[in-house]
N, C-alpha and C positions, 0 to 999 in steps of 0.2 A: 495611492502612495502616501504613507506617513502623514496622515492628517489627524484630526481630533480622534481620541480613542473612545469611541462609543461602543456600548455593549452589543455583542452579536445576538444574544438572547434567542431570537427565533431563527437564526441563520441556518441551522441545520435541522429544524423541527419537522416532524412528519407532516404537519399541515402545509408545508411548503411544497409538497410533492403530490399534487392532486391530478390535474388534467394534463396529460402528457401525450406525446406524439405517437407512442406505440412502436417506434422504430427499434428494432433489435440491434443495439450498438455492438454487442459482443459477437454478432454474426459477421461483422465487417472485418476486413483484413487488418490485423494489428501488427503484421511483420514480426511476430514473435516477441513483441515488446511486453514487459510485465504489466499486469493490471494495476499494481500498486507500486509507487516509486517515490523516491525523495528527490527534490529539486531545489534550485536556487535561482533567485532573480539576479541578473547582472545586466541591467537594461542598456548600458552603452558598451557592452563587451566588444562589439564589432568595430568600435572606433579606436581601439588599441592597435598598436603595431602587430603584425602577424606573429612575430616571436613571442610577444607578451600574451596574445590570445592563446597560443599553444601552451604557454606556461600555465595560464589560469585554467583552461579547459582540462589540462592534464591533472592539475591539483584537484579540481572538482571531481574528475573521474576516479581518481585514487581514493577520494573520500566517500565514494559510493553514490554520487549524484548522477541521476539519469536524465533529467530535463533541466534546461536552462531557458529562462524567459528573457527576451530582448525586445526593445522598442524600435520602431521605425519613426525617427524623430530628428530633432536638431540637438546636437551635443556640442557644448563648448569644450575647448581644450582645458585639461587639468580639472576635470569634474571632481566634485566632492573634496576639494582641498580644505584644510584647516587654516593654512596660512600660505604665504607666497613661497615658502621654502620647501613645502612638502605637497606635491601634487600627484594626482593620478596621471599616468603617462599616455592618456588617450589624446587623439587629435580632433580638431574641429571638423564637424560633419553637419551638412544641411539636410533638412527634411525633403521628402519628395516634392512637397508643395510649400516651400518656405516663402518664396516671393510671388510665385504664380501658381494658379490652379492648373490641373491637367487640361489637355492631354500632353502637354510638353513637360514631362516629369524630370526631376533631377534624381537620377538613379544611383547616386553615391552610396546611400544606405544599402541598396539592393546588391550592388556589386561587392561591397564589403561582406554582406551576409552570404553571398555565393561561396566565398572562401571559408567563412566560419562554418557553413553548413556541411561542407565535405570534411572539415576537421571533426565536428561532433559525431558525424556518422561513423568515422573511423574509430571512435571510442565507444561505439554502441550507445550513444546518447542521442537526444532529440532536442529540438527547439520549440518553444512556444513563441510565435511571431505576433507581437502586438502591432496592429496596423496603424494606430494613431494614439496619441496621448491627449486626453480631454483637456489637460491643464495648459496645453498650447493655445487653446481657444481664447483665453483671456490673459495670457502671460503670467500665470500664477507663480511660476518659477523663474520669471525674468525673460522668457523667450516666447514669442508668438509666431503664428504662421499665416499663410495666405487666407485660410478660412476665417481667422480672426479679423483680417482686413476687409474681407468681402461681407461677412456677417458679424459686425461688431456687437450686435445684440445676441447674446448666446442662445436665448430662447428661440430666436428666429432660425438659428442654425439647425436646431433639432426639429423644427416644424416646416421649414421651407422646402418645397418639393425640389427646387433646383439644387439646394444644398445636399439633399439626400441623394439625388442622381449623381452629383459630382463626387460624393463620398463613395457611392457604389462603384463608380468608375475607378476610383483609387484602389478599392479592394480587388477589383478584377485585374487591374494592372499588376498588383502584387502577386496574386495567385497564378497569373500566367507569365510572370517573368521567367526567362530562360536562363538556367544555370549552365554555363559552358564547362564548368568543372565536374558536372555530374551528368554526363551524357547528353548535353543540350536538351535536357528535359525542363518542362515548366515546373515551377515550384509545386503546383497542385499534384504533380506526379512523382514527388520525391518523399514518400511516407517514411522512408528509413531515416530521414533527417528532420522531419517536421512532425511534431505531435499535434499541434493545433494552430489554426489561424484565429487570431483574436480580433474582434470587431473594434473595440476601443478600450483603452485603459480607463476604468471608472467613469463611464459615460454619465453625463449630467450631474456629476458631483459638484458640490458648492465650493467655488474658489474665490477669486477676487470678484467674480460676477456670478450670482446665482441664476439657476434656471427658474424663471417665474412660474412656469407651468410644465410639470414633468410629462414627457411624452413616453408613455409606457410601451408604445409600439415601435419605438425607434430602433432599438437593438435587434428585435426580431425581424423588422423590415430589412435591415442591412444583412442579417444572417441569411434571410431567404434569398436575397439578391446574390449573395456569395455562393449559396448552395447551387443556384442555377449555373454558376460558372464552374465550380469544381465537380459537380455531378456526384458520381459514386466513389470519389476519391476516399481512401481510408483515413485521410487526414481529418481531424475533428475541427469543429467550429466552436469557439468559446465566447462567452459574453464579455470577458475582460474584467469581471468583478465590479464592485461598487466602492464608494468612498468609505463605507463601514460595513458592518455585518448586515444591518437591515437593508442598506442599499444594494448589497450583493445578492440578496435573497428574495428578489421580487417574484411574485407569482407569474408575472408575464414571461420570465425566463424559462420557468418550468413548463409553461404552456406552449412554448415556441417549438414547433416541429423541426425547424432548421438548426436549432442549437443542440449541440451534443454535450457540451461541458458547461457547468455552472461553477464559476470561480468565486470563492469567498475571500474577502479581504478584511482583516481585523487585527488590531495591534494591542488589544487588551487581553493579555495572556490568560488571566483567570476567567474572563467571560468566554473566551474561545473554548477552553477546556470544559467549562460547565455546559456550554451549548452543545458541544459534540457528544458529551456523555448522555445528554437528554434528548439528542436529536438524531439526525440521519447519518448513516455511514455511507451507504450507496443507494442508488435507485436503479431499478431495472432499465429505465429508458433515459436516464440522465447520469452523467458522471459528475460527481461533486468533488472538487479539489479545494484544499485550503491553499490559496495561491499567494497570499501575502500575510506574513506575521513577522514579528521581530521585536527587538528591544534596543534601547539606547544605553549609553553609559559604558561601564567597564566590560572587558572581555568576559569576566566571570559572570556578570549579570546577563549578558547575552547567552552564555552557555547554559545558565539555569533555565531560561525561557525556551531555548531550542530543545533541551532535554524534556521539559514538561510538555510542551505543545507537540513535539514529535512523537512522544509516547502516547499522548491522547489520540492523535490522528492515527497512529499505527493500530491502536486497540479497536478503532472503529473502521479500519480498512480505508482510510481517506488518504490519498496522495497529498503531499505537502511541499511547499516551497517557501524558504526563508528569504526575507529581505535583509541585506543582500550581500553577496560575495563580490567584492571588487578590490582591486589593488590600488593603493597600498592598504586600505582598510581602516584600522583603529584610529589613525591620526585624526579623524574627523570627530570622534566621540559621538557620532550619530549612529544610525542603524547599520552602517557598513562594517565589514570585518574581512580579514584575509588570513593566510597561513601564519603570519606573525602574531596574530591574536590567539595564542596557544589554546586557552581554555575554550573559546568559542569554536575554533576550528575542530578541536578534538570532540566537542559535543556534537557538531554537525556530522562528523564521520561516524560517531557512535550511533546516533539516531538513524543515519542512513544505513548502517550495517544491519540494524534490527529490521528496517523496512525491507531490505533485500532478502531477509529470511522469510518474508510473507510468501505464501504459495496458495494458489487456487482460492483466493478470497479469505484465507485464514492467516492470521499473524500470531507469532509467539508472544506470550505474556510473561513478563518477568515475575518469577516466583522467588520468595524468600524461603530457602530450604531450612535455615536454622542457624544456630550459633554452635561452633565446634572448636575443640581445643587444638591449638597448634603447639609445636615444640621445635627444638633445634634441628630435628630430623625432617621437619616440614611435612605436615599432614597433606598439603597440596603442593607437590614438589616443583611445579613449573611457575617460576616467577616471571612477571611481565614488567618491563620498564615502561612506564607511562611517559608521555611527552614532557610533562612536568608534574611533580607529585601534587601540586596544588589543584590539579584537575581531577583527582581521584573521586569517582562517583560510581554508583551501581552500574549505570548504563555504560560508562566508558570502560570500566574493568571487564564487564561481561562481553562487550563487543570485541575487545582485544582478545579475550579467550576464545570466543566463537571464531574469530578470524584465524586463529591458530589451530582450530580443529578440536577445541575442548568444549565439554558440555557444561561444566560448572566453573564459576568464578568465586574467589574468596578474598574478601577485603579485611585488612588487619591494620590496627594501630592508626586508623583514620586515613592512611594514604598508601598502603602497600597492597599490591594486587597479585594474586596467585591463581593458577588454573589447574584443573584436573578433570578426568573423566569419571571419577568416583567421589562420593560424598565421604568426608572424614568420618572416622568411626566413633570418636568420643565427643559427646555433647558438652557444651560449656554454657555458662550463664552470664558472662561478663562482656557481651557485645554491647557496648554503651558509648562508643565514640562516634561523633558526627563525622561524616565524610568531609575531607578537606575541600572537595570541589562542590559539595552540596550539603549545607548544614542541616537540611531536612531529612537526610538519609543517614542510616547507621552503617558504619564501615568498621565493624569488629571492635577489638579492644586489645589490651596487652596479652599477647599470645592467645588471642581469640579471633576466629574467622567468622565473619558474616558471609554465609554461602548463598549464592544466587544462581538461578538458571533461567533460561527462557524456553518455555514449552508451549506447544499447541495441543491442548488436551482434546483429543478426538474420541468420542464414544463409538467404539467399533460395533458394539451390539450387546445383546443379552445372551448368555451362553450357559449351557448345562455343565455343572461341575460333576466329577465322578471320582471314586477312590483311585481309579487307574490314572486319571489325569493329575490327581494330587501328587503322585509319585514323580511327576516331571516338573512340578512347580515348587516354589519356595514361599513359605508363609513369613510375613513380616509383622511385627507387633508395632502398631501405631496408636497413639493416644486419641487421635481424631481422624476418622476415615471418611474420605469422599473420593470419587474417581481421580481427581487431580492429585491429591496427597498420596494416594496409593501409587499412581504412576510415577510421580517424582521419586518416591522411595525405591521403586523397582528399577527405574533408570539408573539411579545411583548405585544399585546393587549389580548392574550389568545386564539387566533384562530388557526385553523389547516391550512387553505388555504388562499392565497392572489390572488385576481383577478384584473389584470391591464386592464382597459377598457378605450376606447375612448381617447387613448394617455396619459391622465393625471389623470385619476380617479383610485382610489384604494378601493376595497371592500374586506371585511374579512368574512369568514364563516367556518363552521365546517363540512358541507356536500356538496358534489359536486352538481352543477346545473344538472338537469335531462337530458338536451339536449346537447350532444357533437356535434360539427360541424367539418367540414374539416379544417385543420390547415391553409389553404390558406385564410380563411375568417377572421382570425386575422391578419390584414394587416396595421394597423395604426402605424406609428413610435412612439416610447416612448418619452415622454417629457424629460425623464432623460437620454436617450441614443438612438440616432437616428439609431443606428445599430441594435436595437432590436424592436420587434413589441409588441404593447400593445392593443390587441383587436380591437374594432371598435365600431360603434353605437349599443348599447345594445348587444355587444359581448365582452367577456373577455378572456384574456390569463391567465389561472389559473396555479399557482405554488404551490408546497409543499416542505417541508424540508425532504429530504431523497432520497433513490435510486428510480429509475424509476420502477414502478410496471407495468410489461408488460401484454399484453393481449395474452393469449394462446388459439389457436383454438383447441378445444378438438376433434372435428370431425363433420361429417355430420350425422344427426339423423332423424328418422321418427317421425313426430308428429301424435298424435291421439286425439280422443275426450276425452278419459280418462285422458291423460296427460294434456290437456287443463284445465280439472276440477281442477287439483292440481297446476296449474301455474297462474301467474298474467300477464296480458297484459299491456304494458306501451306504451302510445302514444308519439311518437317522430316525430319531423319535418324532421329529417335527420338520417337515420339508417345505421350503419355499425356494425360489430361484437363488436368493441370497445365501440361505443356510447351506444349500447344496454346493454353491460356488465356494463358500468359505471352506467347507470340508475338502473340496477338490484341490484348492490352492494349497492347503496344509499338506496334502498328499503329493504335491509336486506337479499337479496338472494345471492346464491353462483354462479349460472350460468345465462348466458344470451343467448337466442336463437334468432338469426336474421332469419326471415322467409319471403318468398314471396316478397323479395326486400325491403319492408318497414314496416314489422311488427316486434315487439319485445316482447318476452315472458321471464318471470323470473321463476326460480325453484331451488330447493335445491338437487334434485336427477336427475341423467342423464336419459334420455329416454332409454327404454330397447333395442331398435333396432337401431344399427349403420349401416349406408349405406356407399357405396363407395363415396370417396370424390368428384368425378365428378358429382354426383347427386345433389350437391349443386351448381347450375350454374346460378342463377339469379343475375344480377348486383345489388349492393346495391344502395338504393335511395340516400345515403349520400356520396357514392364514387363508381363510375362506374368501378374502377379498382379492386374492391373487390366483393366477392360473398356473397349473403345473402339468402341461402337456395333455396327453390322453393315452389310449391304448397304442403302444408302439409309436408314440409321438412325444417329443420332448421340447420343453421350453429351455433354450440354451442361454446361459449367462456367462459373461466374462467380466474382468475387472476393467472399469472405464477410466 
């Protein structure tokens, strides 16, 4: 929490993700919770009165926050006050082991969390439950606990066997606490309300008393003990971060089979962004989250950091949590903020809105569409009233438009926000005003709109163009073509797909071309980006806006004369399961059956007889590395 701002540098580097447990996290029950989410720290939230907890959680839910992080610790009344006249309205609460170590625990925290747990679950949100705060071990923030009294030398706490066993018992007590408000279930059995159990906040960080010798096995040992208690619960186990980026990113965390989540803490916004751009977004066997970041000072300063870091995390598909949302907020001038801090809160909601748009591991990227002329008739007719004009920024205007169902946002005169589902028709050149809410961004000019959108450019595949298909598409003239620029222009013209062809041509259409080719046949460099390919002669690289729709091989099936009577055969120059399925979907069918190497059949019900997979053994005419059925045998595919 909020210590010296050291560079994260290696915090998300590929080197940090070597020896791992191999456990398939994504196969575990996630209760339908999104893989990527926006969160907020509010570490003493459960010490507020219940009406105020309801208010805070409701405001966070309305802002798009999905996860809230809380601590099991000691809280003084009026936390985070700036003076005696303006206090947070929380009440005094003692830690489980404030004066005495277990097994006689003080469950005041847990009883309060029982109530908060059912509240967040009702909002479709979850908690990260931090089981202990390292800074209690030496009274860094003015309060200590029974561990500090029993092991005054902090190094001994992390190495002493009795201390480890006592702490393991604390973790077990927390995980097996029974919530009478949620069916008398133990906490480990309430995944709809708990995202993760966290071992300790910033374990072994340096406070008033440093750890003389770092025990790299401590966190993993405690996680292993906790895993034995919760078993196959879908609730994750998190390390709890480190004092800074380097301390969060220890190799021992990634090597630990019992840890699911590696949480990164860092407050140097520029270093966080740099590290995430050069580093890891996700790992197949560990979930990496940016659990603590934030800024001090004015609400506008906090807003700028939330926007920048939130966007960087979204671009790398990293879930993120800001420090911190508490009531009353800005009066402290510290890291805290609340709804009255208009700029910061609007930035939080905007960043969370863009996170919510992430699907299946893909997140939309904000694109500058261009500068366009406005008039008194309004080129983008839907005006948006921002919370205060001073907060106008690209992210905030775009998120407001997206929330209202519009694809494009237009910023004008530094602080005005407009929305539309079409790009204005007349280009302009005087978008030169800095945004009122972010001086590093451009928000139009006098009667000039800076138009933005958020798209996920998905390459659907390489397709054959034909004179017949040209009659159903529209060609657009662009100065610089790549799949994304073509798609943006086509979306603005009201089409679903964009096809980049012959390096510099762009075609728009609503149904895919019938013949899909091997991706290697789209090999001409794009005029707008030589690192990308844009089709070839009468061949197009097709892009759409949204997550990749995968081709799933359903199985190998027997074809029959009666099945043929209820199916439709499609003639393709190049057959693979994917190209056959694409043609069948375009024709309104659910399944595609690739048969006898080069035949394609479409149908809506699976054939009755499924065969062993090795009976589909003929090489596909469109890709010799794939199989396309056999004589009267078909490889059936569907959209996954």
